[in-house]
C-alpha positions in Angstrom: 47.4 58.4 42.5 49.8 60.7 40.7 48.9 62.9 37.9 51.0 60.9 35.4 49.2 57.7 36.5 45.8 59.3 36.1 46.7 60.5 32.6 47.9 57.0 31.6 44.6 55.5 32.9 42.6 58.2 31.0 44.6 57.5 27.8 43.9 53.7 28.1 40.3 54.4 28.7 40.1 56.6 25.6 41.7 53.9 23.5 39.1 51.4 24.8 36.3 53.9 24.2 37.3 54.4 20.6 37.0 50.6 20.2 33.6 50.7 21.9 32.4 53.3 19.4 33.7 51.1 16.5 31.8 48.1 17.8 28.7 50.1 18.6 28.7 51.6 15.1 28.7 48.1 13.6 25.9 46.8 15.8 22.5 46.7 13.9 20.7 47.8 17.1 22.4 51.2 17.0 20.3 54.0 15.5 21.5 55.2 12.1 22.3 58.7 13.3 24.3 57.5 16.3 26.0 55.0 14.0 27.1 57.7 11.6 28.3 59.9 14.4 30.2 57.0 16.0 31.9 56.2 12.7 32.9 59.8 12.3 34.4 60.2 15.8 36.2 56.8 15.4 37.7 57.8 12.1 38.7 61.2 13.4 40.3 59.6 16.6 42.2 57.0 14.5 43.1 59.3 11.6 46.6 60.8 11.5 45.0 64.0 10.0 43.7 66.4 12.7 41.4 69.4 12.4 44.2 71.5 14.0 47.7 70.2 13.3 49.6 69.0 16.3 52.6 71.1 15.6 50.7 74.3 16.5 51.6 74.9 20.2 48.7 74.2 22.6 45.9 74.4 20.0 47.3 71.4 18.2 46.5 69.1 21.0 43.3 70.8 22.0 41.2 68.9 19.5 42.6 65.6 20.8 41.9 66.5 24.4 38.5 68.1 23.9 36.8 67.1 20.6 37.4 63.3 20.8 36.4 62.9 24.5 33.4 65.1 23.9 32.3 63.0 20.9 32.8 59.8 22.8 30.8 61.2 25.7 28.0 62.2 23.5 27.8 58.9 21.6 28.0 56.9 24.9 25.0 58.9 26.2 23.0 58.2 22.9 23.7 54.5 22.7 21.1 52.0 23.9 22.4 50.4 27.2 22.5 46.8 25.7 24.5 47.9 22.7 26.9 49.8 25.0 27.4 46.8 27.3 28.1 44.5 24.4 30.5 47.0 22.7 32.4 47.4 26.0 32.7 43.6 26.4 34.1 43.3 22.8 36.4 46.3 23.4 37.8 44.7 26.5 38.4 41.5 24.7 40.2 43.5 22.0 43.1 44.5 24.3 44.5 41.0 23.9 44.8 41.6 20.1 46.7 44.9 20.1 48.9 44.1 17.0 45.7 44.1 14.9 44.9 47.5 16.2 48.3 48.7 15.2 47.8 47.2 11.7 44.6 49.2 11.5 46.5 52.4 12.3 49.0 51.6 9.5 46.1 51.0 7.2 44.7 54.5 7.9 48.1 56.0 7.2 48.4 54.1 3.9 44.9 55.2 2.8 45.7 58.8 3.5 49.0 58.7 1.7 47.4 56.9 -1.3 44.6 59.5 -1.4 47.1 62.4 -1.3 49.2 60.7 -4.0 46.1 60.3 -6.2 45.2 63.9 -5.7 48.7 65.0 -6.5 48.8 62.8 -9.6 45.4 64.2 -10.8 46.5 67.8 -10.1 49.8 67.3 -12.0 47.8 66.0 -15.0 45.5 69.0 -14.9 48.4 71.5 -14.6 50.7 69.9 -17.3 47.9 68.6 -19.6 
C-alpha cells in the first residue's frame, strides 16, 4: 500500500473516530469525565478554530496530526467496551449520511462567526459608548 493510500485510510478512520467520540459522549453509560473529554475533543476536531493556526508552517498542522489523534486514543482507551462497540456501529452507519455531517460543519462555522460578531458588536458599544 502506498503512502498516499495509507494517509487516506488514516484520514477516513479519524473522521469515523470523531463520530465514535460524539456517539460515546451522548451514551448514558459513559462516565461523566470521559464524556466531557470526548465532547471537548470532538468540538476541537470539528471546530474551524485551532490552537495553532494552520497558516503557521509545520506547527499549524501539528495540533491536527498530534493532539486530535492523541485525544481520540485516550478516550477510546477510557471508554467501556460495550459503549465503544455501540458507538463504532453507529459511526459506521453514519457514513451513509455524509450530507448531515457537512451540515454540522457549516453549523460550527456559523456559530463561531456569530460569536465573533457578537463580541465585536459588544466591544464596539464599549469603545464608542
